[in-house]
C-alpha positions as CSV (number, residue, x, y, z in Angstrom):
1,X,101.9,107.3,112.0
2,X,104.5,106.2,109.4
3,X,105.9,102.8,108.4
4,X,109.4,103.2,106.9
5,X,110.3,100.7,104.2
6,X,113.5,100.2,102.4
7,X,112.6,102.4,99.4
8,X,109.6,104.4,100.7
9,X,107.5,105.5,103.6
10,X,103.8,104.6,104.1
11,X,101.8,107.2,106.1
12,X,98.6,106.1,108.0
13,X,96.0,108.4,109.4
14,X,95.7,106.4,112.7
15,X,97.3,103.5,114.5
16,X,94.3,101.2,113.7
17,X,94.6,101.9,109.9
18,X,97.9,100.0,110.0
19,X,95.8,96.9,110.4
20,X,94.6,97.3,106.8
21,X,98.0,95.8,105.9
22,X,98.0,92.1,105.1
23,X,98.5,89.8,108.1
24,X,102.0,88.8,107.1
25,X,103.1,92.4,106.8
26,X,101.7,93.2,110.3
27,X,103.4,90.1,111.7
28,X,106.8,91.3,110.2
29,X,106.3,94.8,111.7
30,X,105.7,93.3,115.2
31,X,109.2,91.7,115.0
32,X,110.8,95.1,114.4
33,X,111.8,97.7,116.9
34,X,109.4,100.6,117.3
35,X,111.0,104.0,116.9
36,X,108.7,106.4,118.7
37,X,110.2,109.9,118.3
38,X,107.1,111.7,119.7
39,X,107.1,109.6,122.9
40,X,103.4,108.9,122.3
41,X,102.5,106.2,124.8
42,X,99.6,105.0,122.7
43,X,102.0,103.9,119.9
44,X,104.1,101.8,122.4
45,X,100.9,100.2,123.8
46,X,99.6,99.5,120.3
47,X,102.9,97.8,119.3
48,X,102.8,95.7,122.5
49,X,99.1,94.7,121.8
50,X,100.0,93.6,118.2
51,X,102.8,91.4,119.5
52,X,100.5,89.7,122.0
53,X,97.8,89.2,119.3
54,X,100.3,87.6,117.0
55,X,101.3,85.2,119.7
56,X,97.7,84.1,120.4
57,X,96.7,83.9,116.7
58,X,94.9,87.2,116.1
59,X,91.9,86.4,118.3
60,X,91.1,90.0,119.3
61,X,88.8,91.3,116.5
62,X,89.8,95.0,117.1
63,X,93.5,94.2,116.5
64,X,93.1,91.7,113.7
65,X,94.9,92.5,110.5
66,X,93.6,91.9,107.0
67,X,93.4,88.3,105.8
68,X,92.9,87.3,102.2
69,X,89.5,86.5,100.7
70,X,89.3,83.4,98.4
71,X,87.7,84.4,95.1
72,X,86.8,81.9,92.5
73,X,88.2,82.5,89.0
74,X,85.4,82.2,86.5
75,X,85.3,79.4,84.0
76,X,88.5,77.7,85.2
77,X,88.9,74.3,86.7
78,X,91.9,72.6,88.2
79,X,92.4,69.5,86.0
80,X,93.8,67.3,88.8
81,X,91.0,67.9,91.3
82,X,88.2,69.0,89.0
83,X,87.4,72.0,91.3
84,X,87.2,75.7,90.5
85,X,90.5,77.6,90.7
86,X,90.7,80.4,93.3
87,X,92.8,83.4,93.9
88,X,93.6,85.3,97.1
89,X,92.3,88.9,97.1
90,X,93.3,91.6,99.5
91,X,91.5,94.9,100.0
92,X,93.5,98.0,99.3
93,X,95.6,99.3,102.2
94,X,94.3,102.5,103.9
95,X,97.2,104.8,103.5
96,X,97.1,108.5,103.3
97,X,96.6,110.0,99.8
98,X,98.9,112.9,100.4
99,X,102.2,112.9,102.3
100,X,101.9,115.1,105.4
101,X,104.6,117.8,105.3
102,X,106.3,118.6,108.5
103,X,106.4,122.4,109.2
104,X,110.1,123.3,109.2
105,X,111.9,126.0,111.0
106,X,113.5,128.4,108.5
107,X,117.2,129.3,108.5
108,X,118.0,127.0,111.4
109,X,121.2,125.5,110.1
110,X,123.6,128.3,111.0
111,X,125.1,126.2,113.8
112,X,125.2,123.0,111.8
113,X,128.4,121.0,112.2
114,X,127.7,118.0,109.9
115,X,125.0,115.7,108.8
116,X,125.1,111.9,108.7
117,X,123.1,108.9,107.9
118,X,121.9,106.8,110.9
119,X,121.8,103.2,109.7
120,X,120.0,102.0,112.8
121,X,117.0,104.3,112.4
122,X,117.4,104.9,108.7
123,X,117.3,108.6,109.1
124,X,119.5,111.6,108.2
125,X,120.8,113.3,111.4
126,X,121.8,117.0,111.4
127,X,124.3,117.7,114.2
128,X,124.6,121.2,115.7
129,X,127.3,122.7,117.9
130,X,126.7,124.2,121.4
131,X,124.6,121.4,122.9
132,X,121.7,122.1,120.5
133,X,119.5,119.0,120.0
134,X,120.2,117.0,116.9
135,X,117.6,117.2,114.1
136,X,116.4,113.8,112.7
137,X,114.9,113.7,109.2
138,X,112.6,110.7,108.8
139,X,111.5,111.6,105.3
140,X,113.7,113.1,102.6
141,X,110.7,115.0,101.4
142,X,111.0,117.3,104.4
143,X,113.8,119.1,102.6
144,X,111.3,120.8,100.3
145,X,110.0,122.8,103.3
146,X,113.4,124.2,104.2
147,X,114.5,127.6,103.3
148,X,116.9,128.1,100.3
149,X,119.8,128.9,102.6
150,X,119.3,125.7,104.6
151,X,119.2,123.7,101.4
152,X,122.4,125.3,100.2
153,X,124.0,124.6,103.5
154,X,123.1,120.9,103.2
155,X,124.3,120.8,99.6
156,X,127.7,122.2,100.5
157,X,128.2,119.7,103.4
158,X,128.9,116.1,102.4
159,X,126.7,113.6,104.2
160,X,128.7,111.1,106.4
161,X,127.8,107.4,106.1
162,X,129.2,104.0,106.5
163,X,130.3,102.1,103.4
164,X,127.5,99.6,103.8
165,X,124.9,102.4,103.6
166,X,126.2,104.0,100.4
167,X,123.0,103.2,98.4
168,X,120.6,104.5,101.1
169,X,122.5,107.6,102.1
170,X,123.0,108.9,98.6
């Protein structure tokens, strides 16, 4: 499971490990559209369950995200209330330590027509001729698993993108 951000991708080992994110982050994710390329029905049900739990106030303990813990700062007092100052502490998010690398087919870009940046899904799309299914690249790190001839082919074809996506596409 992956959560794509503006500048990076967070990989999680399971759907429930997404709940190690802070509550406000999970709430923001529920408002976004789920892109489920693998057609895994569990991911769709999980997203629906999160939306319901957000609406009812995170009552279900199994689907409750991380909330902060108040921790007293030693030897400090708030002068106006004369009480100890506190800070909010979150536990570390349970993301994967290593990026999972997708096994790539080798030398599969012979029929490539072009590649472009899809601003709706924030992915690079490689378009083939002869009704071959398009290849969508979620993570740019997948390029390192391609063969040298495939990388050369991508290098010699300019990526198409809209003007508003210049920063992301390049």
